[in-house]
C-alpha positions as CSV (number, residue, x, y, z in Angstrom):
1,M,19.1,-21.1,-20.5
2,T,20.1,-19.5,-23.8
3,S,20.0,-15.7,-24.1
4,N,19.8,-13.7,-27.3
5,R,21.5,-10.8,-25.6
6,R,24.3,-9.2,-27.5
7,T,27.5,-10.2,-25.8
8,A,30.0,-7.9,-24.1
9,A,32.6,-9.1,-26.6
10,A,30.7,-7.0,-29.2
11,E,31.4,-3.9,-27.1
12,P,34.2,-1.6,-28.2
13,A,37.4,-1.8,-26.2
14,T,37.2,1.9,-25.3
15,P,34.1,4.0,-24.7
16,R,32.6,5.5,-27.8
17,S,32.5,9.3,-28.2
18,P,29.2,10.9,-27.5
19,R,28.7,11.5,-31.3
20,E,29.4,7.9,-32.1
21,H,27.1,6.6,-29.4
22,L,24.2,9.0,-30.1
23,S,24.3,8.6,-33.9
24,S,24.3,4.8,-33.7
25,P,21.2,3.0,-35.1
26,V,21.4,0.8,-32.0
27,T,21.2,3.8,-29.6
28,R,18.3,5.2,-31.5
29,S,16.4,2.0,-31.2
30,V,17.2,1.6,-27.5
31,L,16.1,5.2,-26.7
32,R,12.9,4.8,-28.7
33,I,12.2,1.7,-26.6
34,Q,13.0,3.6,-23.4
35,H,10.7,6.5,-24.4
36,R,7.8,4.1,-25.1
37,M,8.5,2.4,-21.7
38,L,8.1,5.8,-19.9
39,T,4.9,6.5,-21.8
40,A,3.5,3.1,-20.8
41,V,4.5,3.6,-17.2
42,R,2.8,7.0,-16.9
43,E,-0.3,5.8,-18.6
44,F,-0.5,2.7,-16.4
45,L,-0.1,4.5,-13.1
46,S,-2.2,7.5,-14.1
47,A,-5.1,5.3,-15.0
48,R,-4.9,3.8,-11.5
49,G,-5.1,7.1,-9.7
50,F,-1.4,7.8,-9.1
51,T,-0.1,11.4,-9.1
52,E,3.3,12.1,-10.6
53,L,5.5,14.4,-8.5
54,L,8.8,16.0,-9.1
55,L,10.9,15.1,-6.0
56,P,14.2,16.9,-5.1
57,I,17.6,15.9,-6.4
58,I,19.4,17.5,-3.5
59,G,18.7,17.4,0.3
60,P,20.3,17.4,3.7
61,V,20.2,13.6,3.7
62,T,19.6,10.8,1.3
63,D,19.0,7.1,1.4
64,P,21.9,5.6,3.3
65,G,21.5,2.1,1.9
66,A,23.5,2.5,-1.3
67,R,25.4,-0.9,-1.1
68,G,29.0,0.3,-1.1
69,A,28.5,3.4,-3.2
70,K,29.6,6.8,-2.0
71,Q,27.3,9.8,-1.6
72,V,28.1,13.1,-3.3
73,D,28.3,16.2,-1.1
74,I,27.6,19.7,-2.3
75,D,27.8,23.1,-0.7
76,F,24.3,24.4,-0.3
77,Y,24.7,28.0,0.9
78,G,27.1,27.0,3.6
79,H,25.3,23.7,4.4
80,R,26.5,20.2,3.4
81,Y,23.7,18.7,1.2
82,K,23.6,15.4,-0.7
83,L,22.7,14.5,-4.3
84,M,20.0,11.9,-4.1
85,T,21.0,8.2,-4.2
86,S,17.3,7.5,-3.8
87,A,14.2,9.6,-3.1
88,I,12.7,7.1,-0.7
89,L,12.5,9.5,2.3
90,Y,10.8,12.1,0.2
91,K,8.3,9.6,-1.2
92,Q,7.2,8.7,2.4
93,A,6.8,12.4,3.2
94,A,4.9,13.1,0.0
95,L,2.1,10.7,1.1
96,T,0.9,13.4,3.5
97,T,-0.4,15.1,0.2
98,F,-1.5,12.2,-2.0
99,D,-2.1,8.5,-1.2
100,K,-0.6,7.2,-4.4
101,I,2.4,8.8,-6.0
102,F,5.2,8.1,-8.5
103,C,8.1,9.9,-10.0
104,I,10.8,9.4,-12.6
105,A,13.7,10.3,-10.4
106,P,17.4,10.9,-11.2
107,N,19.9,9.3,-8.8
108,V,23.7,9.6,-8.4
109,R,25.9,7.0,-6.7
110,L,29.7,6.9,-6.8
111,E,29.8,3.2,-7.3
112,P,33.0,1.2,-6.6
113,V,35.2,1.0,-9.7
114,E,34.8,-2.8,-9.8
115,T,31.1,-2.3,-10.6
116,A,32.2,-1.2,-14.1
117,S,32.6,-4.9,-14.9
118,T,29.1,-6.0,-13.8
119,D,27.5,-4.4,-16.9
120,R,24.5,-3.3,-14.8
121,H,25.8,-0.4,-12.7
122,L,25.8,3.3,-13.7
123,V,26.9,6.3,-11.5
124,E,24.0,8.4,-12.8
125,F,20.7,6.6,-13.4
126,H,16.9,7.0,-13.1
127,Q,14.3,5.2,-11.1
128,I,10.6,4.7,-11.6
129,D,9.7,5.4,-8.0
130,V,6.3,4.4,-6.6
131,E,4.7,4.7,-3.1
132,V,1.3,3.8,-1.9
133,A,-0.2,4.7,1.5
134,D,-1.6,1.8,3.6
135,A,-0.3,-0.8,1.1
136,S,1.1,-4.2,2.0
137,R,4.0,-5.9,0.4
138,D,1.7,-8.4,-1.3
139,E,-0.2,-5.5,-2.8
140,I,2.9,-3.7,-4.0
141,T,4.5,-6.7,-5.5
142,R,1.3,-7.4,-7.5
143,L,1.5,-3.8,-8.7
144,V,5.1,-4.3,-9.8
145,E,4.2,-7.4,-11.6
146,E,1.3,-5.9,-13.4
147,L,3.3,-2.8,-14.3
148,V,6.3,-4.7,-15.7
149,R,4.0,-7.0,-17.7
150,T,2.0,-4.1,-19.1
151,V,5.1,-2.2,-20.1
152,I,6.6,-5.2,-21.9
153,R,3.4,-6.0,-23.7
154,D,2.9,-2.4,-24.8
155,V,6.5,-1.8,-26.0
156,T,7.0,-5.0,-27.8
157,A,3.7,-4.6,-29.7
158,A,4.5,-0.9,-30.6
159,L,8.1,-1.2,-31.7
160,P,8.7,-4.6,-33.5
161,D,11.2,-3.0,-36.0
162,D,13.4,-1.7,-33.2
163,F,13.5,-5.1,-31.4
164,D,14.4,-6.7,-34.8
165,R,17.2,-4.2,-35.3
166,L,18.6,-5.1,-31.9
167,G,18.3,-8.8,-32.5
168,R,16.1,-9.2,-29.4
169,D,13.6,-12.1,-29.8
170,T,10.5,-10.9,-28.0
171,G,9.4,-14.5,-27.6
172,A,11.7,-14.5,-24.6
173,F,8.9,-12.6,-22.7
174,A,6.2,-15.1,-23.4
175,G,6.4,-16.8,-20.0
176,L,6.2,-13.6,-18.0
177,L,3.2,-12.3,-19.9
178,T,1.0,-15.3,-19.0
179,G,2.0,-16.5,-15.6
180,S,2.8,-15.0,-12.2
181,F,6.3,-14.2,-11.2
182,D,8.0,-16.8,-9.0
183,R,8.9,-16.0,-5.4
184,R,11.5,-17.3,-3.0
185,T,12.7,-16.1,0.4
186,H,16.2,-14.8,1.0
187,T,16.8,-17.9,3.1
188,A,15.8,-20.1,0.2
189,A,17.9,-18.1,-2.3
190,V,21.0,-18.6,0.0
191,A,20.3,-22.3,0.1
192,D,20.0,-22.5,-3.7
193,L,23.3,-20.6,-4.1
194,R,25.1,-22.9,-1.7
195,D,23.8,-25.9,-3.5
196,L,25.4,-24.3,-6.6
197,G,28.7,-24.0,-4.8
198,H,28.4,-20.3,-4.1
199,D,29.3,-19.2,-0.6
200,Q,26.6,-16.6,-0.1
201,N,26.5,-14.7,3.3
202,P,23.2,-15.6,4.9
203,D,23.1,-12.3,6.8
204,G,23.7,-9.9,3.9
205,E,22.4,-8.8,0.5
206,L,22.7,-11.3,-2.3
207,D,26.1,-10.5,-3.8
208,W,26.5,-9.7,-7.4
209,A,27.9,-13.0,-8.4
210,G,25.2,-14.9,-6.6
211,E,22.5,-12.8,-8.0
212,A,23.8,-13.4,-11.5
213,L,23.8,-17.2,-10.9
214,L,20.2,-17.2,-9.9
215,S,19.3,-14.8,-12.7
216,R,20.9,-17.0,-15.3
217,K,18.9,-20.1,-14.1
218,A,15.5,-18.3,-14.2
219,S,13.1,-18.4,-17.1
220,K,11.1,-15.3,-16.1
221,P,11.4,-12.6,-13.4
222,F,11.2,-13.6,-9.8
223,F,10.9,-12.0,-6.4
224,V,13.4,-12.5,-3.5
225,T,11.7,-11.6,-0.2
226,D,12.4,-11.3,3.5
227,Y,15.9,-10.1,3.6
228,P,17.6,-10.2,7.0
229,K,17.4,-7.2,9.3
230,G,20.6,-5.2,9.0
231,S,21.1,-5.9,5.3
232,R,18.9,-3.0,4.3
233,G,18.1,0.6,5.5
234,F,16.2,1.6,8.5
235,Y,13.0,2.3,6.5
236,D,12.3,-1.3,5.6
237,R,9.7,-2.6,8.0
238,E,10.6,-5.6,10.2
239,S,8.1,-8.5,10.0
240,P,6.0,-8.7,13.2
241,E,5.5,-12.4,12.5
242,H,9.2,-13.2,11.7
243,P,11.4,-11.0,13.8
244,G,14.8,-10.4,12.2
245,R,13.3,-10.5,8.7
246,L,12.2,-7.5,6.7
247,R,8.9,-7.1,4.7
248,N,10.9,-6.3,1.6
249,F,11.7,-7.7,-1.8
250,D,13.9,-7.5,-4.9
251,L,12.7,-8.3,-8.4
252,I,15.3,-10.3,-10.4
253,A,15.2,-10.5,-14.2
254,P,16.1,-13.8,-16.0
255,E,18.8,-14.4,-18.6
256,G,21.6,-13.1,-16.3
257,Y,20.3,-9.5,-16.3
258,G,20.0,-9.4,-12.5
259,E,18.1,-7.0,-10.2
260,L,15.5,-4.7,-11.7
261,C,13.6,-3.4,-8.7
262,S,13.7,-3.1,-4.9
263,G,10.9,-2.3,-2.6
264,S,9.3,-2.9,0.8
265,E,6.7,-2.0,3.4
266,R,8.0,1.1,5.2
267,E,8.6,1.6,8.8
268,H,6.6,4.7,10.0
269,D,6.8,4.5,13.8
270,Y,9.0,7.3,15.2
271,A,10.6,5.3,18.1
272,T,11.2,2.3,15.9
273,I,12.9,4.4,13.1
274,V,15.2,6.1,15.6
275,T,16.2,2.7,17.1
276,R,16.8,1.3,13.6
277,M,18.9,4.3,12.7
278,R,21.1,3.8,15.7
279,E,21.3,0.0,15.0
280,T,22.6,0.7,11.5
281,G,25.1,3.4,12.6
282,E,23.1,6.4,11.4
283,N,23.0,9.6,13.4
284,P,19.3,10.6,13.9
285,A,20.2,14.3,14.2
286,K,21.1,14.3,10.4
287,Y,17.5,13.3,9.6
288,A,15.8,16.1,11.6
289,W,13.3,17.2,9.0
290,Y,12.3,13.6,8.2
291,L,12.0,12.6,11.9
292,R,9.8,15.7,12.6
293,M,7.4,14.6,9.9
294,V,7.4,11.0,11.2
295,R,6.8,12.2,14.7
296,D,3.9,14.3,13.5
297,G,2.5,11.4,11.6
298,I,3.1,9.8,8.1
299,P,0.9,7.0,6.8
300,P,2.1,3.4,6.7
301,S,3.1,2.6,3.1
302,A,4.8,0.3,0.7
303,G,6.7,1.2,-2.4
304,F,9.4,0.3,-4.9
305,G,12.0,1.7,-7.3
306,I,12.6,0.2,-10.8
307,G,15.9,1.0,-12.4
308,L,14.9,2.5,-15.7
309,E,18.1,1.8,-17.5
310,R,18.2,-1.8,-16.1
311,L,14.7,-2.5,-17.3
312,T,15.6,-1.0,-20.7
313,R,18.7,-3.2,-20.9
314,Y,16.5,-6.3,-20.2
315,L,13.8,-5.4,-22.7
316,A,16.3,-4.5,-25.4
317,G,18.6,-7.5,-24.7
318,L,21.7,-5.3,-24.3
319,A,25.1,-6.5,-23.2
320,S,25.6,-3.5,-20.8
321,V,23.5,-1.0,-19.1
322,R,25.7,1.8,-20.5
323,E,23.9,1.2,-23.8
324,A,20.6,2.1,-22.1
325,S,21.6,5.8,-21.5
326,A,22.1,8.6,-23.9
327,F,25.0,9.9,-21.8
328,P,26.2,7.0,-19.7
329,K,28.4,7.5,-16.7
330,V,30.3,4.3,-15.6
331,A,32.3,4.0,-12.4
332,G,36.0,5.0,-13.0
333,T,35.4,6.5,-16.5
334,V,35.5,10.3,-16.9
335,S,32.7,11.1,-19.4
336,P,30.5,14.0,-20.5
């Protein structure tokens, strides 16, 4: 498939200064697109009864499933706290107040230095986080699909001049605006990759190279579902019908842009969560506040997080996710 994305070769050999980056006409168009995206997200979710919450950016624990990235410790009045790598535990807790919540949440992950070459990893980024009480995976993937489709339709209609300035042909989105997103299981994705000569581990996450291969072959976004147990965090619910498989998903963009979103049905049973923590090498004592809430009762739920900068990159047709941030922080590069 041919992509009209600006190539990495067009990027400067060294990072631009903040002034050069912020004053660039390209950056202005990208940030206008991102602003319109956020407006469309808030309008879409608010119209469907969601409440926007401001979740914490520090806490005694954070999401342990950061795929090779290191967590950042801070001294919180003599206690070791973490910067959020994901607000997922707080989203579950927040459902004791509202049944449908969302937030635009900052996250910090000290990514391995080699991720600087993937063009889709930032150390500091934002997620569009959504959680719905009593929702199934099928219900939450339909919500993701409708949200992404609505945002793309709104933004491309509102800002044609900015897309023209970026050289992004909005005709690339025609397929996703009319038909349902494709789906395949993790098992099927592994088989596809092996047919392509890529030795994907059947028991782990899709690696970056494999994900990029599948993404480049796709004509519109698609879901990968049913990841193997052990490949994700303790909060992803195991399928009762298919033990060893999780009721989760990733949303992969076409044209080589890769993963946009991850989500799942959540585990909410106290004994099961403690067992899963131990299976994944986590110490339940670290999660005391969360486990107390689970023991007292939190609703079953499903939710997701969409990478804001990744979705911006896909919409705008950017060579690198660093172009989708006003003040990008890339692994291994000291920056403002």
